[in-house]
C-alpha positions in Angstrom: -35.8 18.5 -11.0 -35.7 22.4 -10.7 -37.3 25.0 -13.1 -35.8 27.5 -15.7 -36.4 31.0 -14.5 -36.0 34.2 -16.6 -36.0 37.7 -15.6 -35.8 40.5 -18.0 -35.5 43.9 -18.1 -36.3 46.5 -20.8 -36.9 50.3 -21.3 -40.3 51.4 -22.7 -40.3 53.8 -25.2 -41.5 57.5 -24.5 -44.9 58.0 -24.9 -45.8 53.8 -25.9 -46.7 53.0 -22.2 -50.3 53.1 -23.4 -49.8 50.7 -26.6 -47.3 48.8 -24.5 -50.2 47.6 -21.8 -52.4 46.9 -24.5 -49.9 44.5 -26.3 -48.9 43.1 -22.7 -52.7 42.5 -22.0 -52.9 40.6 -25.6 -49.2 38.8 -24.8 -50.5 37.6 -21.2 -53.9 36.2 -23.1 -52.0 34.4 -25.8 -49.3 32.7 -23.5 -51.9 31.8 -20.8 -54.0 30.1 -23.6 -51.1 28.5 -26.1 -48.8 27.6 -23.4 -49.8 25.0 -20.7 -46.8 23.9 -19.3 -45.7 27.8 -18.0 -45.7 27.8 -14.4 -46.2 31.5 -13.9 -45.8 34.7 -16.5 -46.0 38.1 -14.9 -45.2 41.9 -16.1 -43.9 44.5 -13.6 -43.6 48.3 -14.6 -41.3 50.9 -12.3 -44.2 53.4 -11.0 -43.1 55.9 -14.1 -43.6 53.2 -16.5 -40.0 53.5 -18.2 -39.1 50.1 -17.4 -40.8 46.3 -18.0 -39.5 43.4 -16.0 -40.7 40.1 -17.4 -40.7 37.0 -15.3 -41.3 33.7 -16.6 -41.0 30.5 -14.6 -40.7 27.1 -16.9 -40.9 23.6 -15.8 -37.7 23.4 -17.9 -35.5 24.6 -21.0 -37.9 22.8 -23.5 -40.9 25.3 -22.2 -38.8 28.0 -22.9 -37.9 26.9 -26.2 -41.8 26.3 -26.8 -42.0 29.9 -25.6 -39.5 31.5 -28.1 -41.2 29.5 -31.2 -44.8 30.1 -30.3 -44.2 34.0 -29.3 -42.2 34.9 -32.5 -45.0 37.0 -34.1 -44.7 39.1 -30.8 -41.2 39.4 -30.5 -41.4 40.7 -34.0 -43.3 43.4 -32.6 -42.2 43.8 -29.0 -40.0 46.4 -29.8 -42.5 48.7 -31.4 -43.3 50.0 -27.6 -39.9 48.5 -26.0 -36.5 50.3 -26.4 -33.6 48.4 -25.5 -33.1 45.4 -23.1 -31.3 46.6 -20.0 -30.5 42.8 -18.4 -32.1 39.4 -18.9 -31.0 36.7 -16.5 -31.8 33.0 -16.6 -31.9 30.7 -13.8 -31.8 26.8 -14.2 -30.2 24.3 -16.4 -30.4 25.7 -20.4 -30.3 22.9 -23.3 -28.2 23.2 -26.3 -31.5 24.1 -28.2 -32.5 27.0 -26.1 -28.9 28.0 -26.0 -29.0 28.3 -30.0 -32.3 30.3 -29.9 -31.0 32.7 -27.5 -27.7 33.0 -29.1 -30.0 34.5 -31.9 -31.0 37.7 -29.5 -27.7 37.9 -27.9 -26.7 41.5 -27.7 -23.4 42.5 -25.7 -24.6 45.8 -24.5 -27.1 43.8 -22.3 -25.8 42.5 -18.8 -27.2 39.1 -18.8 -26.5 36.2 -16.0 -26.6 32.9 -16.3 -26.7 30.9 -13.0 -27.0 26.9 -14.0 -26.5 25.4 -10.6 -30.0 24.7 -8.5 -28.8 24.2 -4.8 -32.1 23.9 -3.4 -35.8 24.7 -3.2 -39.1 24.5 -3.8 -42.3 25.5 -5.8 -45.9 25.7 -4.7 -48.4 25.1 -6.6 -50.9 26.6 -4.5 -51.3 28.7 -1.1 -52.4 27.4 1.7 
């Protein structure tokens, strides 16, 4: 079974980088502690700290649904430090339940890409 991968990029509000970094550190700790099925969770900033990209690798759609549920408190305050979303990409099969959850966050101004057909690949759990 192929994983579900999410890649989302959002603008950082001017003057909010320090507060965002603290918020992100807390988020990483929360996700690592409370989401044991999450395969990977990574946050990237561009050089000037104006854009944030989040990369999530889930074993399946149910894991992403769980992520959306347990992080509701974070989502409520995420845009204290973040501005408008720029793009979202989903790779893998999305269940009807996840599609319903994502529809709550739909913004027609955000470039969203769905790539549901997995043609091949592999995941390593450790590097040799």
